[in-house]
C-alpha positions as CSV (number, residue, x, y, z in Angstrom):
1,M,9.3,2.0,14.4
2,A,12.6,3.5,15.2
3,F,15.7,3.3,12.4
4,R,18.8,0.3,13.0
5,E,22.1,1.6,11.2
6,L,22.8,-2.0,9.6
7,D,26.8,-2.2,9.2
8,E,28.5,-4.5,6.5
9,L,28.7,-7.8,9.0
10,D,24.7,-7.0,9.8
11,R,23.6,-6.5,6.2
12,R,25.5,-10.3,5.1
13,I,23.9,-11.9,8.1
14,L,20.4,-11.1,7.0
15,Y,21.2,-11.2,3.1
16,M,22.4,-15.4,4.5
17,L,18.8,-16.1,6.7
18,Q,17.1,-14.5,3.9
19,G,18.6,-17.2,1.2
20,E,17.6,-20.4,3.4
21,A,17.8,-19.2,7.4
22,R,16.3,-23.1,8.8
23,H,19.3,-24.5,6.5
24,T,22.3,-21.7,7.9
25,S,23.6,-22.1,11.1
26,S,25.6,-19.1,12.9
27,S,28.6,-21.4,12.4
28,D,28.0,-21.5,8.5
29,I,27.8,-17.6,8.3
30,A,30.6,-17.0,10.7
31,A,32.3,-19.9,8.0
32,T,31.4,-17.8,4.8
33,L,32.0,-14.0,6.7
34,D,35.2,-15.1,8.5
35,V,34.1,-14.0,12.3
36,S,33.4,-16.6,15.4
37,A,30.2,-18.1,15.7
38,S,29.5,-16.1,19.1
39,T,29.9,-12.6,17.0
40,V,26.9,-14.1,14.9
41,R,24.9,-15.5,17.5
42,N,24.9,-12.1,19.3
43,R,24.7,-10.1,16.2
44,I,21.6,-12.3,15.4
45,Q,20.2,-12.2,19.1
46,R,20.4,-8.0,18.7
47,L,18.9,-7.6,15.1
48,E,15.6,-10.0,16.9
49,T,15.9,-7.5,19.7
50,D,15.8,-4.6,17.6
51,G,13.0,-5.7,15.5
52,V,14.8,-6.4,12.1
53,I,14.1,-9.8,11.8
54,R,10.4,-9.9,13.2
55,G,10.1,-13.8,13.0
56,Y,11.1,-17.5,10.5
57,H,8.7,-18.1,8.8
58,A,8.3,-21.7,7.0
59,D,7.5,-21.0,3.0
60,V,4.7,-23.8,2.4
61,D,3.6,-24.7,-0.9
62,Y,-0.2,-24.7,-0.6
63,E,-0.7,-26.3,-3.2
64,A,1.6,-29.3,-2.9
65,A,-0.8,-29.6,0.2
66,G,-3.7,-30.2,-1.7
67,H,-5.0,-26.6,-1.6
68,Q,-4.6,-24.7,-4.8
69,L,-7.0,-21.7,-4.1
70,I,-4.9,-19.5,-3.1
71,T,-5.6,-16.1,-4.2
72,L,-4.6,-11.9,-3.6
73,I,-8.0,-10.1,-3.2
74,V,-7.2,-6.4,-3.1
75,C,-9.3,-3.9,-1.1
76,T,-9.7,-0.4,-0.3
77,A,-9.4,0.4,3.4
78,P,-10.1,4.3,4.4
79,I,-6.4,5.6,5.4
80,P,-7.2,6.6,8.8
81,D,-8.0,3.2,9.6
82,R,-5.9,1.3,6.8
83,E,-3.3,-0.5,9.8
84,D,-6.5,-1.7,12.3
85,L,-8.1,-3.2,8.7
86,A,-5.5,-4.5,7.8
87,K,-4.6,-6.2,11.7
88,A,-8.0,-7.2,12.0
89,A,-7.8,-9.0,8.0
90,A,-4.7,-11.1,9.0
91,D,-7.8,-13.0,11.8
92,V,-10.3,-13.7,9.1
93,P,-9.6,-18.2,9.3
94,G,-7.6,-18.9,5.3
95,V,-5.7,-16.0,5.3
96,V,-2.0,-16.1,5.5
97,G,-1.0,-12.9,4.6
98,V,-2.0,-8.9,4.4
99,Q,-0.1,-6.3,2.9
100,E,-0.6,-2.1,3.3
101,V,-0.1,0.1,0.4
102,M,0.6,3.5,0.6
103,K,-1.5,4.8,-1.2
104,G,-5.6,6.1,-1.1
105,E,-7.5,3.2,-3.6
106,E,-6.6,-0.2,-3.5
107,N,-4.3,-0.3,-0.6
108,V,-4.7,-3.8,1.4
109,L,-3.7,-6.7,-0.1
110,V,-5.1,-10.1,1.4
111,Q,-3.6,-13.3,0.3
112,A,-6.0,-16.1,1.2
113,I,-6.4,-20.1,1.2
114,G,-10.0,-21.0,0.3
115,A,-10.6,-24.7,0.4
116,D,-13.4,-24.3,-2.3
117,G,-15.0,-21.1,-4.1
118,D,-17.5,-21.2,-1.0
119,D,-15.1,-20.6,1.3
120,L,-13.4,-17.9,-0.9
121,T,-17.0,-16.0,-0.5
122,R,-16.8,-16.2,2.9
123,I,-13.1,-14.6,3.4
124,G,-14.5,-12.3,0.6
125,E,-18.0,-11.3,3.1
126,E,-16.0,-11.4,6.4
127,L,-13.6,-8.7,4.2
128,D,-16.5,-6.9,3.6
129,E,-18.0,-7.2,7.4
130,L,-14.7,-5.1,8.5
131,G,-15.1,-2.7,6.7
132,L,-12.5,-3.4,3.8
133,R,-14.4,-3.2,0.5
134,V,-13.0,-5.8,-1.8
135,S,-12.3,-4.5,-5.8
136,D,-10.6,-7.3,-6.9
137,E,-9.6,-11.2,-6.4
138,D,-6.8,-13.3,-8.5
139,L,-5.8,-16.9,-8.6
140,I,-2.2,-17.1,-8.0
141,R,0.4,-19.5,-9.4
142,N,3.3,-19.3,-7.8
143,T,5.1,-16.7,-5.5
144,H,8.7,-16.6,-6.1
145,Q,10.8,-14.5,-3.4
146,S,14.7,-14.0,-3.1
147,P,17.0,-11.9,-0.3
148,Y,17.3,-8.2,-1.0
149,A,20.7,-8.0,-2.6
150,R,21.4,-5.0,-1.1
151,F,22.9,-7.5,1.7
152,D,25.0,-9.5,0.2
153,G,27.8,-7.1,0.6
154,S,28.8,-6.5,-2.9
155,G,27.8,-2.6,-2.4
156,E,25.5,-2.6,-5.6
């Protein structure tokens, strides 16, 4: 992936979108940053085209939706196969997120939602069938996110 140099305006736009993209219009951002709305729209479009902004996602509270078995499954993949196995893991029904970690062991983190214990077992078995070795499984109580502080314009 090519590196994209971000200027101050790009970083501040990203910061505001990370805070609440759904309720932040280009006009809102423009007013806060003292630029035109068309400038913000053009910058957002360029950030999307360049792959800096990869998408907009709903932040789902699975427990509120009746799914209380939110699980982090820690797996190990052979390093040469890590990326392909991580992509394949994302296609397993019930998997909602996969992260590749830059280390030899426990290098693929899979977040899955299970309807019950049998469903979590099925997910683990399917990951194993792909070639991922399951090292650990932990129920997740809460996930908290915030915008990246270095994009807020404070220079910190």
